[in-house]
C-alpha positions as a LaTeX table, in Angstrom:
\begin{tabular}{lrrr}
\hline
Residue & $x$ (\AA) & $y$ (\AA) & $z$ (\AA) \\
\hline
Met1 & $-11.36$ & 17.63 & $-8.28$ \\
Ile2 & $-8.57$ & 17.07 & $-10.53$ \\
Tyr3 & $-8.08$ & 13.21 & $-10.95$ \\
Phe4 & $-11.51$ & 12.00 & $-9.97$ \\
Thr5 & $-15.29$ & 12.60 & $-10.62$ \\
Gly6 & $-17.06$ & 12.51 & $-6.90$ \\
Asp7 & $-18.43$ & 8.91 & $-7.55$ \\
Phe8 & $-16.98$ & 6.30 & $-5.20$ \\
Asp9 & $-17.06$ & 3.31 & $-8.27$ \\
Thr10 & $-15.83$ & 5.48 & $-11.08$ \\
Asp11 & $-13.18$ & 6.71 & $-8.73$ \\
Cys12 & $-11.63$ & 3.14 & $-7.67$ \\
Met13 & $-11.89$ & 2.73 & $-11.39$ \\
Leu14 & $-9.82$ & 5.21 & $-11.97$ \\
Met15 & $-7.56$ & 4.73 & $-9.05$ \\
Tyr16 & $-6.48$ & 1.64 & $-10.69$ \\
Gln17 & $-6.02$ & 2.76 & $-13.83$ \\
Tyr18 & $-3.74$ & 5.28 & $-12.32$ \\
Ile19 & $-2.20$ & 2.19 & $-10.16$ \\
Asp20 & $-1.92$ & $-0.11$ & $-13.22$ \\
Glu21 & $-0.13$ & 2.63 & $-15.37$ \\
Met22 & 2.65 & 2.82 & $-12.56$ \\
Pro23 & 5.45 & 0.81 & $-13.47$ \\
Leu24 & 6.36 & $-0.90$ & $-10.08$ \\
Phe25 & 9.75 & $-3.15$ & $-9.73$ \\
Lys26 & 9.89 & $-6.27$ & $-7.82$ \\
Thr27 & 11.47 & $-6.29$ & $-4.35$ \\
Arg28 & 13.10 & $-8.34$ & $-2.06$ \\
Asn29 & 12.22 & $-7.10$ & 1.49 \\
Arg30 & 8.78 & $-8.63$ & 1.85 \\
Glu31 & 9.63 & $-11.80$ & 0.14 \\
Lys32 & 9.36 & $-13.46$ & 3.73 \\
Tyr33 & 5.64 & $-13.02$ & 3.54 \\
Ser34 & 5.29 & $-14.44$ & 0.51 \\
Lys35 & 4.11 & $-18.21$ & $-0.19$ \\
Asp36 & 6.69 & $-18.91$ & $-2.69$ \\
Gly37 & 9.44 & $-15.95$ & $-2.04$ \\
Lys38 & 9.61 & $-14.98$ & $-5.82$ \\
Gly39 & 8.58 & $-12.04$ & $-7.44$ \\
Ile40 & 6.79 & $-9.49$ & $-5.30$ \\
Leu41 & 5.05 & $-6.81$ & $-6.34$ \\
Ser42 & 5.37 & $-4.46$ & $-3.20$ \\
Asn43 & 6.39 & $-1.07$ & $-3.49$ \\
Val44 & 6.20 & 1.82 & $-1.20$ \\
Tyr45 & 5.29 & 5.52 & $-1.93$ \\
Gly46 & 5.93 & 7.91 & 0.21 \\
Thr47 & 8.82 & 9.28 & 2.88 \\
Thr48 & 10.96 & 7.06 & 4.78 \\
Gln49 & 13.53 & 7.35 & 7.52 \\
Phe50 & 16.13 & 5.65 & 5.47 \\
Gly51 & 18.35 & 7.97 & 3.68 \\
Tyr52 & 19.56 & 5.23 & 1.08 \\
Thr53 & 18.66 & 1.83 & $-0.19$ \\
Thr54 & 20.92 & $-1.27$ & $-1.46$ \\
Asn55 & 20.43 & $-3.07$ & $-4.74$ \\
Ala56 & 20.95 & $-6.84$ & $-5.12$ \\
Tyr57 & 24.60 & $-6.24$ & $-5.56$ \\
Lys58 & 24.66 & $-4.24$ & $-2.05$ \\
Gln59 & 25.33 & $-1.21$ & $-3.75$ \\
Lys60 & 24.05 & 2.12 & $-2.14$ \\
Ala61 & 21.64 & 4.41 & $-3.28$ \\
Trp62 & 20.84 & 7.24 & $-1.46$ \\
Arg63 & 17.49 & 9.20 & $-1.65$ \\
Glu64 & 15.98 & 12.64 & $-2.17$ \\
Lys65 & 15.64 & 14.23 & 0.84 \\
Ala66 & 11.93 & 15.35 & 1.41 \\
Pro67 & 11.35 & 19.08 & 2.76 \\
Glu68 & 8.77 & 17.78 & 5.34 \\
Gly69 & 11.34 & 15.09 & 6.82 \\
Gly70 & 12.66 & 12.00 & 5.99 \\
Tyr71 & 13.85 & 10.78 & 2.56 \\
Tyr72 & 11.60 & 10.37 & $-0.76$ \\
Thr73 & 11.19 & 6.47 & $-1.92$ \\
Lys74 & 11.98 & 5.52 & $-4.95$ \\
Leu75 & 8.20 & 5.74 & $-6.71$ \\
Arg76 & 8.05 & 9.13 & $-5.02$ \\
Ser77 & 11.28 & 10.72 & $-6.75$ \\
Leu78 & 10.01 & 8.84 & $-9.66$ \\
Tyr79 & 6.53 & 9.72 & $-9.93$ \\
Pro80 & 5.64 & 12.99 & $-7.94$ \\
Glu81 & 2.30 & 13.68 & $-9.44$ \\
Tyr82 & 1.16 & 10.23 & $-8.05$ \\
Glu83 & 1.10 & 12.41 & $-4.43$ \\
Leu84 & $-1.60$ & 14.46 & $-5.13$ \\
Ile85 & $-3.74$ & 11.55 & $-7.12$ \\
Phe86 & $-3.25$ & 9.15 & $-3.49$ \\
Lys87 & $-4.32$ & 12.36 & $-1.42$ \\
Glu88 & $-7.54$ & 13.20 & $-3.57$ \\
Phe89 & $-8.49$ & 10.07 & $-3.63$ \\
Val90 & $-8.17$ & 9.25 & 0.32 \\
Gly91 & $-9.54$ & 13.25 & 0.85 \\
Glu92 & $-12.61$ & 12.30 & $-0.48$ \\
Tyr93 & $-13.73$ & 9.22 & 1.05 \\
Val94 & $-11.88$ & 9.19 & 4.26 \\
Asp95 & $-12.83$ & 11.85 & 6.79 \\
Asn96 & $-9.52$ & 13.50 & 8.22 \\
Phe97 & $-6.77$ & 11.44 & 7.60 \\
Asp98 & $-3.52$ & 11.96 & 6.98 \\
Phe99 & $-0.59$ & 9.69 & 5.43 \\
Asn100 & 2.88 & 9.60 & 5.12 \\
Gln101 & 3.29 & 6.46 & 2.98 \\
Val102 & 1.04 & 4.39 & 0.70 \\
Val103 & 1.96 & 0.31 & $-0.17$ \\
Ile104 & 1.25 & $-0.59$ & $-3.38$ \\
Asn105 & 0.84 & $-4.46$ & $-3.83$ \\
Lys106 & $-0.17$ & $-6.22$ & $-7.12$ \\
Asn107 & $-1.01$ & $-10.02$ & $-6.80$ \\
Phe108 & 0.38 & $-10.04$ & $-3.46$ \\
Glu109 & $-1.37$ & $-12.92$ & $-1.60$ \\
Ile110 & 0.29 & $-11.97$ & 1.99 \\
Gln111 & 0.74 & $-14.39$ & 4.71 \\
Lys112 & 0.51 & $-13.42$ & 8.31 \\
His113 & 2.47 & $-10.71$ & 9.55 \\
Val114 & 2.00 & $-7.50$ & 12.18 \\
Asp115 & 3.05 & $-4.57$ & 10.61 \\
Ala116 & 6.56 & $-3.24$ & 12.22 \\
Gln117 & 6.95 & 0.02 & 11.49 \\
Asn118 & 3.14 & 1.63 & 11.23 \\
Val119 & 2.08 & 4.17 & 13.36 \\
Gly120 & $-1.82$ & 4.24 & 14.40 \\
Val121 & $-4.50$ & 2.95 & 11.87 \\
Ser122 & $-4.02$ & 2.26 & 8.48 \\
Tyr123 & $-6.79$ & 2.36 & 5.70 \\
Ile124 & $-6.51$ & $-0.34$ & 2.94 \\
Ile125 & $-8.77$ & $-0.73$ & $-0.32$ \\
Gly126 & $-8.61$ & $-3.43$ & $-2.91$ \\
Leu127 & $-8.85$ & $-2.34$ & $-6.37$ \\
Gly128 & $-8.97$ & $-4.53$ & $-9.79$ \\
Asp129 & $-10.89$ & $-7.70$ & $-11.38$ \\
Tyr130 & $-10.49$ & $-10.19$ & $-8.96$ \\
Thr131 & $-12.50$ & $-12.87$ & $-6.71$ \\
Gly132 & $-11.38$ & $-13.30$ & $-3.11$ \\
Gly133 & $-8.94$ & $-12.05$ & $-1.62$ \\
Lys134 & $-10.46$ & $-10.81$ & 1.73 \\
Leu135 & $-8.30$ & $-9.12$ & 4.41 \\
Cys136 & $-8.15$ & $-11.61$ & 7.36 \\
Ile137 & $-7.59$ & $-9.85$ & 10.80 \\
Glu138 & $-7.01$ & $-11.73$ & 14.38 \\
Arg139 & $-8.27$ & $-9.58$ & 16.76 \\
Asn140 & $-9.23$ & $-10.98$ & 20.51 \\
Asn141 & $-8.22$ & $-14.73$ & 19.54 \\
Glu142 & $-11.14$ & $-14.37$ & 16.88 \\
Leu143 & $-10.85$ & $-14.22$ & 12.96 \\
Glu144 & $-12.60$ & $-12.04$ & 11.14 \\
Lys145 & $-12.51$ & $-11.22$ & 7.35 \\
His146 & $-13.08$ & $-8.30$ & 5.10 \\
Asn147 & $-13.93$ & $-7.81$ & 1.90 \\
Ile148 & $-12.30$ & $-5.06$ & 0.54 \\
His149 & $-12.65$ & $-4.36$ & $-3.07$ \\
His150 & $-13.68$ & $-1.38$ & $-3.55$ \\
Lys151 & $-14.52$ & $-0.58$ & 0.06 \\
Phe152 & $-11.88$ & 1.15 & 2.63 \\
Tyr153 & $-11.28$ & $-0.62$ & 5.66 \\
Thr154 & $-9.47$ & 0.59 & 8.73 \\
Phe155 & $-7.24$ & $-1.70$ & 11.12 \\
Asn156 & $-3.86$ & $-1.10$ & 12.92 \\
Gly157 & $-1.78$ & $-3.49$ & 11.32 \\
Ser158 & 0.68 & $-2.73$ & 13.82 \\
Lys159 & $-1.28$ & $-4.53$ & 16.84 \\
His160 & $-2.94$ & $-7.35$ & 14.98 \\
Pro161 & $-1.94$ & $-9.93$ & 12.65 \\
His162 & $-3.22$ & $-10.15$ & 9.24 \\
Tyr163 & $-2.89$ & $-12.07$ & 6.03 \\
Val164 & $-4.83$ & $-12.29$ & 2.96 \\
Glu165 & $-6.76$ & $-15.04$ & 1.28 \\
Pro166 & $-6.26$ & $-17.03$ & $-1.82$ \\
Phe167 & $-7.69$ & $-14.74$ & $-5.12$ \\
Glu168 & $-8.24$ & $-15.30$ & $-8.85$ \\
Gly169 & $-7.81$ & $-12.27$ & $-10.99$ \\
Thr170 & $-5.80$ & $-8.94$ & $-11.08$ \\
Arg171 & $-5.59$ & $-7.51$ & $-7.41$ \\
Tyr172 & $-3.69$ & $-4.70$ & $-6.45$ \\
Thr173 & $-4.53$ & $-3.28$ & $-2.98$ \\
Leu174 & $-3.35$ & 0.16 & $-1.21$ \\
Val175 & $-2.39$ & 1.04 & 2.08 \\
Phe176 & $-2.50$ & 4.35 & 3.39 \\
Tyr177 & $-0.54$ & 5.00 & 6.48 \\
Asn178 & 1.76 & 6.46 & 8.54 \\
Ile179 & 5.13 & 5.72 & 10.04 \\
Lys180 & 7.62 & 7.76 & 12.60 \\
Lys181 & 9.57 & 10.24 & 10.83 \\
\hline
\end{tabular}
């Protein structure tokens, strides 16, 4: 291991430190899932099928082409070293799961939604010093609530509506998943 120790609690704290050091940026693409629609810190790391993005002034910013297909997201281009960090963390604690995107949410109380681009299952984990913030999933007309604080949980977000309960403190979530290339 390069970035982690093999002790899950210690490694969750290390991952929290790595993520907390990564400069995230405000985005507008997920505002509709926010209570107030402002200041969302929800960034995607990995590859995407979109060759460019547009800024607030409708100007195109072309993305770096990924050798494995698709294009790198802004975070992946800026911080390529995190790819190894994410792969080591997931590889140590999740059996046989490859992913091509990670959503990094900071203090985002996301409202009810279904993931539009995800293929198959996702793995989610909550990190930080927070209380509350359970993951709520609607499945078969029943509401499930899951404590994901320092716990991996897997589900298919493209099939089941889900959201986050209110929380207090600093809460990061990492969602590991795949999109079509």
